[in-house]
N, C-alpha and C positions, 0 to 999 in steps of 0.2 A: 144242252142237256139231252134233248130228244135225239140228236145225232149220236151222242155218246151211248145212250141206251140202245139204239138200233145197231151200232157197230159191235158192241159187246154181245148183244143177243145173237147176232149173226155168227160171231166168232165161236160162241159156246153151243149154239143150236137150241136156244131156249127162247121163251117169249120176253118181250120188253118188260112185261109186268113182273116176271121172275127176277130179272136184273134189278128192277126198282126195289123189290122186296129185300134183296141182298144188300143193296147200297144203303137202305134205310133201316137195316137191322131188324126187319120184320120176320115173324115165324112162317112156317109153311114151306120151307126150302130145305132139301137134304144137304148134309154136310159136303157131300161130293160135288153137288151143283154149286154150292156156295164157294168152295175152293176154286172151281173152274171159272166162275165169274170173276173172282178176285185176280186170278192168274191172267185172264184175258184183259182185265183192266190194266195190269202191269205191262203186258206184252204190247198193248196198243198205245202205251205212253200216257195214260190218264192217271191223275193222282187219285189215290184212295180217299174216301171220306175220312174226316178227321178221326172218328171213332174207330176206324179200322187200320189206321197207320201204325199202330203198335205191333202188329203182326208182321213178321218177316215173310216175304213172299216165298212160295214154293218154286222159285226160279233159280236156275243155275246158269251162270255165264259160261259159254264155251267159246274161247278166244282162239282163232286160227290166223296164221300169217297170210294165207292165201287159199284159193280153191282150185287154181290151175293145176297144181300137182295133185294127182288123184289120191295120194295117200291121205290128204287132209279130209276130203269128203268121206273117205272110208272110216277114218277115226270118228268123224262126226256122226256117222250112221250107227256105229257100235255104241258110242258114249250116249247118244240121244236115246237109243232103245233101252239101254241099261238104266238111265235116269228115269225114263217113263215107267219102268217096272217098279221103281221106288217112289212113284207118285210125284216126281219132280219134272219140271218143264225146262228144257234147254233153251237158252237165248243165244243164237248164233251171232258171233261178232267177228267179221272178217275184215282184215285190213286191206286197204287199196292204196296204190301209190298216189300221194298227194291228197288222200282222203282222211278218214277218221283214224287216229293213231291208237295204239294199244292203251296209252294212258287215258285218252278220251273215252274209250270203251269202259275202262275201269271206273271212271267218274260216273258214267251213265248207269253201270250196274250197281254202284253204291246207292245212287238215287232210287233205284228200283228195289232196294233192300233185298238183294239176292241172298239165297241161302249159302252160296259158295261159288267158286270159279274154277274151271279146268282150263289150263293153257296147254294146247297141243302144238309145240313149236312156238318160238317167239323170242322176244328180247332177253328172256331169262337165260338163254343159251349163249348170248354174246357178251363177252367181258366188257367191251367198250361202249355198250348201249346204255341208255338211261334206265334206271331201275327204281326210281322213287315210287312209282305206282305200286310196285310189289310191296315195298315197305309200308305204304299206306294201307294195303289190305291186311298186312300183319298187325299193324297198330289197331285196326278196327276189329281184329279177331275174326276175320272172314275166313272160313275154310277154303283152302287152295290146294290143288294138286297139279303138278307139272308133268307133262309127258315129254320125255327125252332129256338128255343130260343138261344140267343146270350149272351156272357159275357157283362158286363157293359163297356162303354167307346168307343165302336167302332163307334157308331153314324151313322149306316146305317139303312135304312128302313128294317123291319123284318116282315115276315109272319110266324105265328106259330099256331100249334094246341095247344089247351089249355090243358096242361099236368095235371093240377090240376083236371079239370073236368073229364078227362079220367080215372084217378085213382079212383076218387069218384064213377064213374059209375061202374067200375070193382069191387071195394071193396064192394059197397052196394049190387051188384048182388050176390056175394058170401055170404055175411052176410045174405041176404034175404033167401038164400037156407039153412041156418043153420050153415055155417062154422064159427068157432070161432078162430081157429088157422090158420091164413092167412099169408103166406110169400110173400116177395117182391124180385124180381130179377131185379137189376138196372145196368146201365152202371157205368163207373168209377166215383170216388168221385168228380172230378172237372167238370163233365159233367152237364151243366146247366139244360137240360130237366129232367135228373135223379134226380137232387136236388129238382126240383119242384114236381116231382112225390112223392118223399119221404116226403116232407113237407105236401102234400095233404093226404098221407096215415096216417101220424101221426095225422093230424087234424080230419080226419073222424073217427078214432078210439077213440080219446079223446071226440069227440062229442057224441059218443055212450056210454061214460062212462068207456072206457077202455084205454089201452095204447098199443103201438107197441113195443114188446121186440126187443132189438138190435140183438138177435140171429135169428130173423125172417127176417132180412135184409141182403141180399148177393149181392155183386157187381161182375160184370163180363165184359169181352170184349163182343162186340156185334156179337155173332156167335152162331150157333147151338151147337157147342161143349162147348162154354162158358156157355150156358144155361143149358146144361146137368150137367156140373160140379157144377154149383151153385144150381140147384134143388136137386142134390144128397145130398148136405149139409143141405138143408131145410128139406128134407124127413127124414134125420137122427134126426132132431129136432122135428119131429112129426107134421108138418103142414099137413092140409088136402086140403088147397086151395093155389094156387100160382098165383100171378099177375106179369106179365113180361113186361119189357119196350120195347119189340119188338116181332114180330111174330117168327123170327128165335130162339130167346131165349125161347119162349113158346114151339116150336117144340122140342127143346133140353130138356125142362122140361118133356115133354111127354115121350121122349125116356128114361130119367132117371127113371121115374116111372115104365116103362115097364121092364127095366133092373133089377129093384128091385122086379119084379113080381107083381106089383100093376096095377090095372085096372083104366083107365081113361075113364069116369068120376066116376065110381062106388066107387073108394077108394080115388082118388085124382082128384081135379078139377083144370083146368089150363085156364087162360085168357091171351091173347096176346095183342099187340098194333100195329096198322097200318091197319089191314085188307088188306094185300098185296095179290098179285095174288095167286090163287089156295088154299087159306086157307079154302075155302068151300069144297075142294076136299081131304083134309087130312083125316086120320082115327084115331080118330073121327074128324069130321069137327070142326075147331077151333073157340071157342068163343073168340071174340077180340073186341077192341075198334077201330073204323074206323076213320082214318084221312080223311078229305074232300079234297082229292088230287086235283081234278079238280078245285074246287074253289080256293084253295091255290095257285096252279100253275098259274092260270090266273091272280090272284091278284098280284103275284110277277112280272109277265110280264107287267101288267098295271103300277105298281110302277116304273119299270125300264124304260119303254117308256116315262113316265112323266119326269123322270130325263134327259133322252136323249134329249127330246124336250125343255129342259131348265126350266121346271116347278119346282117351289120350293116344295120339298117333305119332309113331316114330318119324322124325323129319328126314330120315335116310332115303336111300335109293333102292328100288326094286329093279334088279337086272333080269331081263328076259332073253332067252337064248334064241338067236336067229337061225335060219335054215337056208343053206345054199340050194338054189333051184337051177339046175343045169338045163339050158335049152340050146337054141341054135346059134347064138352069137359068140360062142367060144369053140376053138379047135386048135390043134397043134400049129405052131408058127410055120411060115413057109421055109423050105429048105433052101440053102444057098445054091 
């Protein structure tokens, strides 16, 4: 008990006596301090006293698939700041290979009586992945918002970047430079945003009177190494331009070109997706399609808070317009 008091007091920045007054329901503590103590209790994994368990914590789960891709810390920063402005505390849940799963995190968040959950990327976008934990949240009436495209049937509000527009922008940019052999590096076949990107790529090539050969489409895991392996296959097939479904994939494509002794962009052009941190500092600076992270993150928190307050929320999808950012990784193809 003494250790618990000390840890909570240190977390909140108050005395142990103040923590004790809150836990024992005694007067003389402001409501703001009381809520901070209860939140710290939840964050540190301690059970609330029996008389306080009826109150749902002012905690919100923020579930991310990883932190290596800079886009996810960027979303976490925006969403965390917006939640704090609403008096809510984010609980960051990041999956690790062989570690805690998304379903495990959901169980943990339910134990903590969270007010809601935001998923920024995750199994909801993969058709072949397990989805029971999402249905569990729905059955418990826990407010949920998804960031980026979801499979059908989950019926949660969703905030997405328009994948079709993103690919159209990247494809037309490369075509306008004179590229005719353009390859596409996507995520797994059951990944909904990748499916949308593929449909858009086929549509834009057909609109231009051509077609997208199957050998110009390669799927990969979302990593720099995956991008390198996928781009190596595309370079073997003679492409001069590569559109990637994420910035790390694009950086892997640039590495693949260099390992082949090719210059980017003089011999191969590469376009990423996200415009995550430091993409303007790479060599060459990466041309990419920017997700409006600030607007998307704030919209997700608004949708979540509306649900928390009991407002009826449309389970549809809000689509946000991306923006092509042209930097140094794209140029006209080499002349024969």
